[in-house]
FIPATOR-581662 format. One record per residue (C-alpha): residue number from 0; residue in one letter; x, y, z. Coordinates in nm, 3 decimals. Each point is the difference from the previous one (the first is absolute). Layout:
{num->NUM; residu->A; c1->X; c2->Y; c3->Z}
...
END
This chain:
{num->0; residu->M; c1->6.810; c2->7.762; c3->8.337}
{num->1; residu->S; c1->0.012; c2->0.346; c3->-0.184}
{num->2; residu->I; c1->0.084; c2->0.323; c3->0.142}
{num->3; residu->E; c1->-0.232; c2->0.192; c3->-0.205}
{num->4; residu->L; c1->-0.300; c2->-0.183; c3->0.122}
{num->5; residu->A; c1->0.121; c2->0.065; c3->0.341}
{num->6; residu->L; c1->0.020; c2->0.343; c3->-0.042}
{num->7; residu->D; c1->-0.373; c2->0.014; c3->-0.095}
{num->8; residu->K; c1->-0.072; c2->0.051; c3->0.354}
{num->9; residu->Y; c1->0.142; c2->0.335; c3->0.022}
{num->10; residu->P; c1->-0.072; c2->0.272; c3->0.107}
{num->11; residu->I; c1->-0.084; c2->-0.129; c3->0.369}
{num->12; residu->K; c1->-0.087; c2->0.245; c3->0.269}
{num->13; residu->P; c1->0.092; c2->-0.175; c3->0.325}
{num->14; residu->G; c1->0.047; c2->0.177; c3->0.355}
{num->15; residu->C; c1->0.338; c2->0.129; c3->0.035}
{num->16; residu->G; c1->0.031; c2->-0.025; c3->0.390}
{num->17; residu->D; c1->-0.130; c2->0.353; c3->0.114}
{num->18; residu->G; c1->-0.361; c2->-0.011; c3->-0.083}
{num->19; residu->H; c1->0.038; c2->0.117; c3->-0.364}
{num->20; residu->N; c1->-0.001; c2->-0.178; c3->-0.296}
{num->21; residu->C; c1->0.276; c2->-0.003; c3->-0.296}
{num->22; residu->E; c1->0.009; c2->-0.128; c3->-0.349}
{num->23; residu->I; c1->0.233; c2->-0.268; c3->-0.116}
{num->24; residu->R; c1->0.088; c2->-0.085; c3->-0.332}
{num->25; residu->P; c1->0.279; c2->-0.036; c3->-0.290}
{num->26; residu->L; c1->0.208; c2->0.288; c3->-0.095}
{num->27; residu->V; c1->-0.108; c2->0.148; c3->-0.340}
{num->28; residu->K; c1->0.157; c2->0.256; c3->-0.250}
{num->29; residu->E; c1->-0.191; c2->0.282; c3->0.150}
{num->30; residu->D; c1->0.170; c2->-0.044; c3->0.342}
{num->31; residu->E; c1->0.339; c2->0.150; c3->-0.056}
{num->32; residu->Q; c1->-0.030; c2->0.297; c3->0.181}
{num->33; residu->L; c1->-0.156; c2->-0.168; c3->0.282}
{num->34; residu->I; c1->0.247; c2->-0.269; c3->0.028}
{num->35; residu->K; c1->0.274; c2->0.290; c3->-0.038}
{num->36; residu->D; c1->-0.166; c2->0.197; c3->0.266}
{num->37; residu->F; c1->-0.035; c2->-0.307; c3->0.218}
{num->38; residu->Y; c1->0.378; c2->-0.098; c3->0.004}
{num->39; residu->L; c1->0.103; c2->0.350; c3->0.054}
{num->40; residu->K; c1->-0.195; c2->0.019; c3->0.328}
{num->41; residu->I; c1->0.218; c2->-0.338; c3->0.118}
{num->42; residu->P; c1->0.253; c2->0.180; c3->0.230}
{num->43; residu->E; c1->0.350; c2->0.066; c3->-0.143}
{num->44; residu->Y; c1->0.203; c2->-0.244; c3->0.239}
{num->45; residu->E; c1->-0.278; c2->-0.290; c3->-0.126}
{num->46; residu->R; c1->0.052; c2->0.063; c3->-0.341}
{num->47; residu->L; c1->0.353; c2->-0.096; c3->0.008}
{num->48; residu->F; c1->-0.116; c2->-0.354; c3->0.022}
{num->49; residu->I; c1->-0.205; c2->-0.007; c3->-0.331}
{num->50; residu->K; c1->0.198; c2->-0.186; c3->-0.221}
{num->51; residu->R; c1->-0.058; c2->0.252; c3->-0.284}
{num->52; residu->R; c1->0.047; c2->0.365; c3->0.013}
{num->53; residu->V; c1->-0.347; c2->0.135; c3->0.032}
{num->54; residu->N; c1->0.102; c2->0.386; c3->0.011}
{num->55; residu->D; c1->0.015; c2->-0.013; c3->-0.411}
{num->56; residu->G; c1->-0.334; c2->0.056; c3->-0.118}
{num->57; residu->E; c1->0.068; c2->-0.216; c3->-0.326}
{num->58; residu->I; c1->-0.012; c2->-0.285; c3->0.211}
{num->59; residu->F; c1->-0.397; c2->0.054; c3->0.111}
{num->60; residu->H; c1->-0.043; c2->0.067; c3->-0.401}
{num->61; residu->D; c1->0.154; c2->-0.338; c3->-0.080}
{num->62; residu->W; c1->-0.171; c2->-0.201; c3->0.277}
{num->63; residu->C; c1->-0.350; c2->0.157; c3->-0.114}
{num->64; residu->E; c1->0.045; c2->-0.025; c3->-0.377}
{num->65; residu->N; c1->0.167; c2->-0.362; c3->0.006}
{num->66; residu->I; c1->-0.256; c2->-0.167; c3->0.205}
{num->67; residu->D; c1->0.026; c2->-0.413; c3->0.012}
{num->68; residu->Y; c1->-0.207; c2->-0.140; c3->0.270}
{num->69; residu->E; c1->0.160; c2->-0.325; c3->-0.101}
{num->70; residu->S; c1->0.341; c2->0.122; c3->0.112}
{num->71; residu->N; c1->-0.073; c2->0.272; c3->0.264}
{num->72; residu->L; c1->-0.360; c2->0.035; c3->0.149}
{num->73; residu->P; c1->-0.014; c2->0.333; c3->0.219}
{num->74; residu->L; c1->-0.301; c2->0.004; c3->0.219}
{num->75; residu->L; c1->-0.099; c2->0.364; c3->0.087}
{num->76; residu->A; c1->-0.205; c2->0.076; c3->0.335}
{num->77; residu->I; c1->-0.153; c2->0.345; c3->-0.077}
{num->78; residu->R; c1->-0.187; c2->0.241; c3->0.223}
{num->79; residu->D; c1->-0.130; c2->0.357; c3->-0.084}
{num->80; residu->G; c1->0.207; c2->0.004; c3->-0.338}
{num->81; residu->I; c1->0.320; c2->-0.084; c3->0.140}
{num->82; residu->I; c1->0.186; c2->-0.331; c3->-0.005}
{num->83; residu->I; c1->0.059; c2->-0.125; c3->0.375}
{num->84; residu->A; c1->0.147; c2->-0.328; c3->-0.014}
{num->85; residu->E; c1->0.187; c2->-0.224; c3->-0.319}
{num->86; residu->A; c1->0.085; c2->-0.326; c3->-0.003}
{num->87; residu->T; c1->0.130; c2->-0.189; c3->-0.306}
{num->88; residu->L; c1->0.011; c2->-0.362; c3->-0.118}
{num->89; residu->H; c1->0.335; c2->-0.031; c3->-0.222}
{num->90; residu->Q; c1->-0.008; c2->-0.340; c3->-0.175}
{num->91; residu->R; c1->0.283; c2->-0.152; c3->-0.213}
{num->92; residu->Q; c1->-0.109; c2->-0.114; c3->-0.331}
{num->93; residu->G; c1->0.236; c2->-0.301; c3->0.014}
{num->94; residu->G; c1->0.314; c2->-0.180; c3->0.124}
{num->95; residu->W; c1->0.042; c2->-0.193; c3->0.352}
{num->96; residu->K; c1->-0.197; c2->0.276; c3->0.223}
{num->97; residu->R; c1->-0.292; c2->0.022; c3->-0.246}
{num->98; residu->H; c1->-0.220; c2->-0.144; c3->0.257}
{num->99; residu->I; c1->0.097; c2->0.258; c3->0.256}
{num->100; residu->G; c1->-0.168; c2->0.354; c3->0.019}
{num->101; residu->L; c1->0.185; c2->0.280; c3->0.139}
{num->102; residu->V; c1->-0.214; c2->0.237; c3->0.209}
{num->103; residu->S; c1->0.044; c2->0.370; c3->0.081}
{num->104; residu->E; c1->-0.196; c2->0.227; c3->0.244}
{num->105; residu->L; c1->-0.006; c2->0.342; c3->0.091}
{num->106; residu->T; c1->-0.230; c2->0.205; c3->0.181}
{num->107; residu->H; c1->-0.054; c2->0.398; c3->0.008}
{num->108; residu->P; c1->0.154; c2->0.136; c3->0.340}
{num->109; residu->D; c1->-0.334; c2->0.153; c3->0.145}
{num->110; residu->F; c1->-0.177; c2->-0.340; c3->-0.078}
{num->111; residu->R; c1->0.216; c2->-0.217; c3->0.201}
{num->112; residu->G; c1->-0.121; c2->-0.218; c3->0.242}
{num->113; residu->K; c1->-0.341; c2->-0.029; c3->-0.157}
{num->114; residu->G; c1->-0.001; c2->-0.369; c3->-0.111}
{num->115; residu->L; c1->0.076; c2->0.114; c3->-0.377}
{num->116; residu->S; c1->0.261; c2->-0.215; c3->-0.062}
{num->117; residu->E; c1->-0.158; c2->-0.282; c3->0.132}
{num->118; residu->I; c1->-0.271; c2->0.049; c3->-0.221}
{num->119; residu->L; c1->0.185; c2->0.030; c3->-0.320}
{num->120; residu->L; c1->0.260; c2->-0.285; c3->0.084}
{num->121; residu->R; c1->-0.320; c2->-0.248; c3->0.045}
{num->122; residu->E; c1->-0.100; c2->0.126; c3->-0.360}
{num->123; residu->I; c1->0.335; c2->-0.033; c3->-0.148}
{num->124; residu->I; c1->0.016; c2->-0.391; c3->0.163}
{num->125; residu->E; c1->-0.319; c2->-0.041; c3->-0.199}
{num->126; residu->L; c1->0.109; c2->0.096; c3->-0.299}
{num->127; residu->A; c1->0.303; c2->-0.171; c3->0.010}
{num->128; residu->Q; c1->-0.201; c2->-0.290; c3->0.040}
{num->129; residu->H; c1->-0.221; c2->0.061; c3->-0.286}
{num->130; residu->A; c1->0.340; c2->0.080; c3->-0.202}
{num->131; residu->G; c1->0.122; c2->-0.402; c3->0.099}
{num->132; residu->L; c1->0.250; c2->0.107; c3->0.214}
{num->133; residu->R; c1->0.124; c2->-0.231; c3->0.262}
{num->134; residu->K; c1->0.196; c2->0.234; c3->0.239}
{num->135; residu->L; c1->0.059; c2->0.345; c3->0.092}
{num->136; residu->E; c1->0.294; c2->0.195; c3->0.117}
{num->137; residu->T; c1->0.106; c2->0.350; c3->0.100}
{num->138; residu->E; c1->0.321; c2->0.173; c3->0.035}
{num->139; residu->I; c1->0.045; c2->0.259; c3->0.289}
{num->140; residu->N; c1->0.289; c2->0.202; c3->0.164}
{num->141; residu->G; c1->0.024; c2->-0.126; c3->0.385}
{num->142; residu->E; c1->-0.110; c2->0.327; c3->0.155}
{num->143; residu->R; c1->-0.348; c2->-0.006; c3->-0.171}
{num->144; residu->D; c1->-0.154; c2->-0.166; c3->0.347}
{num->145; residu->T; c1->-0.353; c2->0.105; c3->-0.070}
{num->146; residu->A; c1->0.018; c2->-0.130; c3->-0.382}
{num->147; residu->I; c1->0.145; c2->-0.355; c3->0.155}
{num->148; residu->H; c1->-0.272; c2->0.005; c3->0.246}
{num->149; residu->G; c1->-0.260; c2->0.075; c3->-0.259}
{num->150; residu->F; c1->0.106; c2->-0.279; c3->-0.252}
{num->151; residu->A; c1->0.009; c2->-0.255; c3->0.309}
{num->152; residu->E; c1->-0.368; c2->0.092; c3->0.040}
{num->153; residu->V; c1->-0.097; c2->-0.132; c3->-0.261}
{num->154; residu->G; c1->0.221; c2->-0.310; c3->-0.038}
{num->155; residu->F; c1->0.333; c2->0.084; c3->-0.090}
{num->156; residu->Q; c1->0.294; c2->-0.130; c3->0.198}
{num->157; residu->E; c1->0.376; c2->0.080; c3->-0.001}
{num->158; residu->L; c1->0.189; c2->-0.204; c3->-0.244}
{num->159; residu->A; c1->0.367; c2->0.186; c3->0.017}
{num->160; residu->R; c1->0.133; c2->0.309; c3->0.197}
{num->161; residu->V; c1->0.342; c2->0.089; c3->-0.131}
{num->162; residu->P; c1->0.162; c2->0.265; c3->0.184}
{num->163; residu->N; c1->0.137; c2->0.308; c3->-0.183}
{num->164; residu->Y; c1->-0.064; c2->-0.158; c3->-0.335}
{num->165; residu->V; c1->-0.208; c2->0.292; c3->-0.216}
{num->166; residu->Q; c1->0.092; c2->0.342; c3->-0.067}
{num->167; residu->D; c1->-0.263; c2->0.299; c3->0.010}
{num->168; residu->M; c1->0.000; c2->0.261; c3->-0.263}
{num->169; residu->D; c1->0.244; c2->0.197; c3->0.232}
{num->170; residu->L; c1->0.241; c2->-0.309; c3->0.006}
{num->171; residu->T; c1->-0.080; c2->-0.083; c3->0.370}
{num->172; residu->M; c1->0.026; c2->-0.343; c3->0.081}
{num->173; residu->H; c1->-0.300; c2->-0.201; c3->0.153}
{num->174; residu->D; c1->-0.114; c2->-0.362; c3->0.104}
{num->175; residu->Y; c1->-0.178; c2->-0.144; c3->-0.296}
{num->176; residu->V; c1->-0.349; c2->-0.190; c3->0.109}
{num->177; residu->L; c1->-0.150; c2->-0.274; c3->-0.216}
{num->178; residu->M; c1->-0.338; c2->-0.099; c3->0.097}
{num->179; residu->G; c1->-0.211; c2->-0.254; c3->-0.174}
{num->180; residu->M; c1->-0.328; c2->-0.217; c3->0.011}
{num->181; residu->D; c1->-0.160; c2->-0.296; c3->-0.166}
{num->182; residu->I; c1->-0.331; c2->0.055; c3->-0.174}
{num->183; residu->S; c1->-0.255; c2->-0.267; c3->-0.080}
{num->184; residu->T; c1->-0.218; c2->0.039; c3->-0.301}
{num->185; residu->P; c1->-0.351; c2->-0.071; c3->0.099}
{num->186; residu->E; c1->-0.199; c2->-0.223; c3->-0.215}
{num->187; residu->E; c1->-0.209; c2->0.244; c3->-0.173}
{num->188; residu->Y; c1->0.304; c2->0.158; c3->-0.148}
{num->189; residu->A; c1->0.168; c2->-0.317; c3->-0.085}
{num->190; residu->G; c1->-0.328; c2->-0.105; c3->-0.198}
{num->191; residu->L; c1->-0.038; c2->-0.272; c3->0.217}
{num->192; residu->G; c1->-0.326; c2->0.106; c3->0.176}
END
């Protein structure tokens, strides 16, 4: 089971729900300006819920200069030279949650409702299986009903909801939602097939 072997299939060019294809592939060093442009297209209100301040261009430089797919594997959906969606599999390299991957996903406002989230999340699930993970989780603020629904569509279930537990970058309190799913490792990934 290896992430590097699993990445050999990329890029792929699936239909993106609106009659057009997009390219899905991992983030590479040369994507620094593309990823910055993508995050700056996300409405300011939504950026308040991203765990790190993305208004600072240095963060994108760091992401692209220090790519480590074994720890953080960002998959990009690209069309016409712009990133239209991004999903990341975060892996813990040790400790009591090393078998659980953390997933985040974000779609450009102009491309929402076209099935991109589902496409990227299904790819992330497959990559997590290649990595030998047994469970996936995502953390969402309770107001993101569309995101909660999107994760539920691919098999995540709400595990916990804690009222007024998380604070956005403007120090406003919001509900915290933890969603998770069990993932089985198909035999071909486990070397049993």
